[in-house]
C-alpha positions as a printed Julia matrix, in Angstrom:
135×3 Matrix{Float64}:
 102.91  124.63  104.4
 100.07  122.08  103.87
  99.81  120.18  100.59
  96.0   119.69  101.11
  93.39  121.87  102.69
  90.29  120.44  103.95
  86.9   122.2   102.9
  84.04  122.07  105.26
  80.99  119.8   104.4
  78.42  121.26  102.3
  74.5   120.99  102.12
  72.93  119.99   98.73
  69.2   119.36   98.72
  69.06  118.72  102.39
  71.86  116.26  102.37
  75.17  116.74  103.98
  78.29  116.1   101.69
  81.3   114.89  102.97
  84.25  117.25  103.5
  86.78  117.02  100.6
  90.45  117.75  100.24
  91.61  120.31   97.93
  95.11  119.78   96.4
  97.0   122.94   96.78
 100.21  122.2    95.1
  99.11  120.16   91.99
 101.34  117.09   93.14
  99.83  113.96   93.62
 100.89  111.77   96.79
 103.27  108.92   96.11
 102.05  105.43   97.08
 103.81  103.91  100.23
 104.65  100.24  100.23
 105.56   98.34  103.1
 105.78   94.72  104.24
 102.54   92.88  105.82
 104.26   93.1   109.18
 104.89   96.86  108.82
 108.5    96.54  108.42
 110.55   97.84  105.65
 112.34   95.47  103.18
 116.13   95.62  102.85
 115.84   97.33   99.46
 119.69   97.71   98.61
 120.34   94.16   99.15
 117.25   92.94   97.59
 118.15   94.93   94.45
 121.62   93.83   94.36
 120.7    90.12   94.32
 117.77   90.63   91.9
 120.05   92.52   89.42
 122.38   89.43   89.2
 119.56   87.19   88.49
 118.34   87.74   84.95
 114.85   85.98   85.46
 113.86   88.54   87.89
 113.55   91.33   85.38
 110.31   91.23   83.57
 109.2    94.21   81.66
 110.48   97.18   83.6
 110.08   95.53   87.15
 112.08   92.91   89.21
 109.86   90.05   90.56
 110.6    87.5    93.28
 108.86   85.79   96.13
 108.93   86.57   99.7
 107.91   84.41  102.56
 106.64   86.1   105.8
 105.43   83.85  108.52
 103.15   81.4   107.13
 102.42   83.42  103.96
 104.03   83.8   100.56
 103.93   86.94   98.48
 104.85   87.62   94.84
 106.7    91.04   95.03
 107.97   93.34   92.53
 110.29   96.46   92.75
 109.44   99.26   90.27
 112.08  101.79   89.23
 110.59  105.2    90.35
 113.41  107.22   88.92
 116.87  108.07   90.09
 117.49  106.07   93.13
 113.96  105.56   94.24
 112.44  102.17   93.94
 108.97  101.04   94.88
 108.45   97.72   96.57
 104.89   96.29   95.95
 103.12   93.06   96.88
 101.34   91.72   93.79
  98.11   89.92   93.71
  99.23   86.9    91.91
  95.94   85.5    91.4
  94.89   88.36   89.13
  98.03   87.56   87.25
  97.05   83.93   86.54
  99.62   82.6    89.28
  98.22   80.17   91.58
  99.3    79.57   95.44
 100.66   76.13   94.15
 102.64   77.85   91.53
 104.26   80.12   94.34
 104.9    77.14   96.63
 106.44   75.18   93.68
 108.82   78.06   92.81
 109.86   77.97   96.39
 110.68   74.21   96.33
 112.56   74.64   93.23
 115.04   77.25   94.56
 118.6    76.09   95.23
 119.64   78.91   97.35
 119.73   81.7    94.78
 119.44   84.53   97.08
 121.37   84.92  100.36
 118.6    87.0   102.26
 116.34   84.67  104.3
 112.6    84.36  103.1
 113.53   85.38   99.46
 113.08   83.25   96.49
 113.43   83.64   92.66
 110.23   83.16   90.34
 110.16   79.89   88.77
 110.5    79.59   84.97
 106.68   78.9    84.92
 105.79   82.12   86.73
 108.37   84.0    84.71
 106.66   82.86   81.52
 103.22   83.97   82.79
 104.55   87.34   83.75
 106.44   87.67   80.47
 103.27   87.29   78.46
 101.75   89.97   80.41
 104.6    92.59   80.73
 107.07   91.99   78.01
 106.53   94.21   75.06
């Protein structure tokens, strides 16, 4: 059974309208999060390490930095209910966090996480995120 059915294009006033999808189940599709290289993060190991690190839980999400190739990303894991967690890359600039803040956080790390390429957020980044997300 298809979740969506496609309706054909319609003509309005001589213009063609794009075909539209009609949701037949009433359920919205879930967002899918993957890493920039299209791999899946090691969710259970990441969550296990983040839960032991107090500064990573800000609001209802766990934050950390992930280094992939020559890029660094602010990431968060959002609890989706039950055993479901959504991994998301955060646009750190929209949160008032600069590239320099990210790099400084990585330099300050003393080997907090055992997974390669993962770094905790610095107290400075934590403070900025807590201002936005702690209630």
